[in-house]
C-alpha positions in Angstrom: 0.0 0.0 0.0 1.1 3.6 -0.7 -0.5 6.8 0.5 -0.8 10.1 -1.3 -1.2 13.7 -0.4 -3.7 15.5 -2.6 -3.8 19.3 -2.9 -7.1 20.8 -4.1 -8.7 23.9 -5.4 -11.9 25.3 -3.8 -14.9 23.1 -4.5 -16.1 25.4 -7.2 -12.8 25.3 -9.0 -9.8 27.5 -9.7 -10.4 31.2 -9.7 -13.3 31.0 -7.3 -13.2 32.4 -3.7 -10.7 30.6 -1.5 -10.8 29.6 2.1 -14.2 28.0 2.1 -13.1 24.7 3.5 -10.8 23.3 0.8 -7.5 21.8 1.8 -5.2 18.8 1.7 -6.4 15.2 1.5 -4.8 11.9 2.2 -5.7 8.8 0.0 -4.4 5.2 0.0 -3.5 3.3 -3.1 -3.8 -0.5 -2.9 -3.2 -2.6 -6.0 -4.3 0.2 -8.2 -7.4 1.0 -6.2 -7.9 4.3 -4.4 -9.3 4.0 -0.9 -10.1 5.9 2.3 -10.0 9.6 1.1 -10.0 11.9 4.1 -9.3 15.6 4.3 -6.6 16.1 6.9 -6.3 19.9 7.0 -7.9 23.1 5.7 -5.8 25.7 3.9 -6.7 28.1 1.1 -6.4 26.7 -2.4 -3.3 24.4 -1.9 -2.8 23.8 -5.6 0.8 22.4 -5.3 2.5 20.5 -2.6 6.2 19.7 -1.9 7.9 17.6 0.8 11.1 18.6 2.6 13.9 16.2 1.6 14.8 15.1 5.2 12.4 16.8 7.7 8.8 15.6 8.1 7.4 18.9 6.8 5.0 19.3 3.9 4.6 22.7 2.1 1.5 23.9 0.3 1.3 26.8 -2.2 -1.9 28.6 -1.3 -2.9 29.9 -4.8 -4.6 33.2 -4.1 -4.0 36.9 -5.0 -2.3 37.5 -1.7 -0.1 34.5 -2.1 1.1 32.4 0.9 3.0 29.2 1.5 2.1 27.0 4.5 4.4 24.5 6.3 2.8 21.5 8.0 4.4 19.0 10.3 3.5 15.4 9.3 2.2 13.8 12.5 1.1 10.2 12.2 -1.3 10.2 9.2 -2.2 13.8 9.4 -0.8 17.4 9.2 -0.4 20.1 11.8 0.1 23.7 10.7 3.5 25.0 11.7 3.6 28.4 10.0 2.4 30.4 7.0 4.6 32.9 5.1 4.1 35.3 2.2 4.9 33.6 -1.2 6.6 36.6 -2.7 3.9 37.3 -5.2 0.4 36.6 -6.5 -1.1 33.1 -7.1 1.8 30.8 -6.2 1.4 27.6 -8.4 4.6 25.6 -8.0 7.2 24.8 -5.2 10.7 23.3 -5.3 13.0 22.5 -2.5 16.6 23.5 -2.7 19.1 20.7 -3.1 20.3 21.1 0.5 16.9 21.6 2.0 17.7 25.2 3.2 15.5 27.0 0.7 12.0 26.7 -0.8 11.6 28.2 -4.4 8.1 29.5 -5.2 6.8 30.3 -8.7 4.2 32.9 -8.5 2.0 32.8 -11.6 0.1 36.1 -11.7 3.0 38.4 -10.5 5.6 36.4 -12.5 8.0 36.4 -9.6 10.3 33.7 -8.3 10.6 33.8 -4.5 13.3 32.1 -2.4 12.1 31.3 1.1 15.0 30.5 3.5 14.5 27.4 5.7 16.2 26.3 8.9 17.6 22.8 9.5 14.2 21.6 10.7 12.4 22.8 7.6 10.8 25.9 9.2 10.7 29.4 7.6 13.8 31.3 8.6 13.6 34.9 7.5 12.3 37.2 4.7 12.0 35.9 1.2 14.2 37.0 -1.7 11.9 38.0 -4.5 13.1 38.0 -8.1 11.0 39.8 -10.7 11.1 39.9 -14.5 9.7 41.9 -17.4 8.3 41.0 -20.8 5.3 39.7 -22.6 4.1 37.5 -25.5 1.8 37.7 -28.4 -1.2 36.1 -26.7 -2.9 39.2 -25.2 -5.1 37.3 -22.8 -2.4 34.9 -21.4 0.9 36.6 -22.1 0.4 40.2 -21.1 3.2 40.0 -18.5 5.6 37.4 -17.0 3.9 34.3 -15.6 6.2 32.0 -13.7 4.6 28.6 -13.9 7.3 26.1 -12.9 10.8 26.1 -11.2 13.3 23.3 -11.7 16.8 22.2 -10.9 18.8 21.9 -14.1 22.0 19.9 -14.6 25.1 22.0 -14.0 23.7 23.5 -10.7 21.3 26.0 -12.4 17.8 26.9 -11.3 15.3 27.5 -14.1 11.9 29.2 -14.2 9.5 28.3 -17.0 7.7 31.5 -17.9 4.5 31.1 -19.8 4.0 34.8 -20.3 7.4 35.6 -21.9 8.1 32.3 -23.7 11.4 31.9 -21.9 13.4 29.6 -19.6 14.9 32.1 -17.1 18.2 31.0 -15.7 19.5 31.5 -12.2 22.7 30.5 -10.4 23.0 29.8 -6.7 24.9 32.5 -4.9 26.0 32.9 -1.2 22.9 35.0 -0.5 20.3 33.4 -2.6 19.7 33.2 -6.4 21.2 35.5 -9.0 19.6 36.0 -12.4 21.9 34.8 -15.1 20.1 35.4 -18.3 17.8 33.3 -20.5 18.5 29.6 -21.0 16.2 29.3 -24.0 13.6 31.4 -25.9 10.7 29.6 -27.4 8.8 30.6 -30.5 6.3 33.5 -29.7 3.0 32.1 -28.3 4.4 28.8 -27.1 3.3 29.4 -23.5 5.8 27.0 -21.8 4.3 25.5 -18.7 6.2 22.5 -17.2 9.4 20.7 -17.9 11.4 17.6 -17.0 15.0 16.4 -17.7 16.2 13.1 -19.0 18.0 10.8 -16.5 21.3 11.6 -18.1 20.6 15.3 -18.0 21.3 15.8 -21.7 17.7 16.5 -22.7 14.9 18.7 -21.4 11.3 18.1 -22.3 9.0 21.2 -22.2 5.3 21.4 -22.6 3.9 24.4 -24.5 0.4 25.1 -23.1 -0.6 27.7 -25.7 0.7 26.0 -28.9 -0.1 22.4 -27.7 3.4 21.1 -28.1 6.2 19.1 -26.5 9.7 20.3 -27.3 12.9 18.5 -26.8 15.9 20.6 -25.9 19.5 19.5 -25.9 20.9 20.8 -22.6 24.4 22.2 -22.1 25.1 21.9 -18.4 28.2 24.0 -18.4 26.6 27.1 -20.0 23.1 26.5 -18.8 21.5 26.7 -22.2 19.1 24.7 -24.3 19.1 24.0 -28.1 16.0 23.0 -29.9 16.1 19.4 -31.2 12.5 18.4 -31.8 8.9 19.8 -31.7 5.9 17.4 -31.5 2.2 17.9 -31.0 1.2 17.2 -27.4 -1.8 15.2 -28.7 -2.6 13.5 -32.0 -6.1 14.8 -32.5 -6.2 18.5 -31.7 -9.4 19.7 -30.1 -10.4 23.3 -29.6 -8.6 25.0 -26.7 -6.5 22.0 -25.8 -4.3 22.9 -22.9 -1.3 20.7 -22.1 -0.5 20.7 -18.4 2.0 18.4 -16.6 4.9 16.4 -18.0 6.6 13.5 -16.3 9.3 11.0 -17.2 8.9 7.4 -16.0 11.9 5.5 -17.2 11.7 5.7 -21.0 8.1 6.8 -21.0 7.3 10.5 -21.2 3.7 11.3 -20.1 1.9 14.5 -20.9 -1.5 15.4 -19.7 -3.8 17.6 -21.8 -6.9 19.3 -20.5 -10.0 19.8 -22.6 -8.9 16.8 -24.8 -8.6 14.9 -21.4 -5.9 12.5 -22.5 -2.6 11.4 -21.1 -0.2 11.2 -24.1 2.6 8.7 -24.0 5.9 9.1 -25.8 8.9 6.8 -25.9 12.3 8.4 -25.3 14.8 7.0 -27.9 18.5 6.4 -27.4 19.4 9.9 -28.6 16.8 11.6 -26.3 14.2 12.4 -29.0 10.6 11.4 -28.7 8.3 9.0 -30.6 4.6 9.1 -30.0 3.1 5.9 -28.6 -0.5 6.6 -27.7 -3.1 9.1 -26.4 -4.7 7.4 -23.4 -8.3 8.7 -22.9 -9.1 9.7 -19.4 -12.4 9.1 -17.7 -12.7 12.5 -16.2 -12.1 16.1 -17.0 -9.1 18.5 -16.9 -6.0 16.4 -15.9 -4.0 19.1 -14.1 -1.3 17.0 -12.5 -0.3 13.3 -12.1 2.3 11.0 -10.6 3.5 7.5 -11.2 3.1 5.5 -7.9 3.8 1.7 -7.7 3.8 1.5 -11.5 0.3 3.2 -11.7 -0.4 6.7 -13.0 -2.6 8.7 -10.5 -4.2 11.6 -12.3 -5.8 14.7 -10.6 -8.9 15.4 -12.8 -9.7 18.9 -11.6 -13.0 19.8 -13.3 -14.7 16.4 -12.9 -13.5 16.3 -9.2 -12.1 12.8 -9.5 -8.8 10.9 -9.1 -8.1 8.3 -11.7 -5.6 5.4 -11.7 -4.2 4.1 -15.0 -2.1 1.0 -15.6 1.0 1.1 -17.8 -1.1 0.4 -20.9 -3.4 3.4 -20.1 -6.4 1.3 -18.9 -8.4 2.8 -16.1 -8.1 0.7 -12.9 -10.1 2.8 -10.5 -11.6 6.3 -9.8 -12.4 8.1 -6.7 -14.5 11.3 -6.2 -12.5 14.1 -4.6 -13.3 17.9 -4.9 -11.1 19.8 -7.4 -7.9 17.8 -7.1 -4.9 19.8 -8.3 -1.7 18.0 -7.2 -0.6 14.4 -6.4 2.3 13.8 -4.0 3.3 10.4 -2.7 3.7 10.2 1.1 7.3 9.5 2.0 7.7 6.2 3.9 
């Protein structure tokens, strides 16, 4: 048996008033079947979760205009609030722990800012955040009127990258003695790409980036020494394009690359070839709506279907093994043993 933390939006969905009882749930996964869903804590719109690498502390990005991040102590099967801190911007949507566990990086979508929250040895907040802003826009007037930091990642070579949906860029930072230092642009996408999430190959030579606005997956050759990417391949995120298809999360599972696409409601599967490029395998239809995030657990893919308010479990061939009602799930995080 494995257990999962599930972050959720308000019951009425993203963009509706927060703080009306939504929070973090815990669910068990037994042989591909989801069981015993229970809400363990209330917190406003916890759309993304992250676990400290050594301390029993769970962090939640509270996605709201006055953005905050909450730290919870994991106590038995539940969570106890330790502290809440400003996120350094508006609508925090992604969290990443520093490699040494002494910082929490926060991507704030609406303000486009990256915040660095210092942490103490026990995983608690330890001082004021460093806030790094940006300028720019893209051709999509509705979605790219300003920077929109959507994802933050560690990149081979010791770099920290921000995926900016609003400016069509991978922003690059280096780690300095007093926090992060902006160090230029690692890659600029074609205008209107709207990059959202990325993942790196196991050998660190390739990056796979989802374009939310142009419905693509791009393969970049990654130079760890200079912290730059070079375009190798561009593929459609799904085979049959539907109106307003919106790719969301990307995940590498061995040699399988999985991409979730909302509106089309599929999990696309690609095979990673020996040279790091991709070959499309299948588009696995999902039983619910709006796959925002997913995780592979015990060989099963657990999908947070936001709009249909369900969790779905797929086997490696894409067949649906089980479903579970749960209000507006947004993030799936395995519980650390």
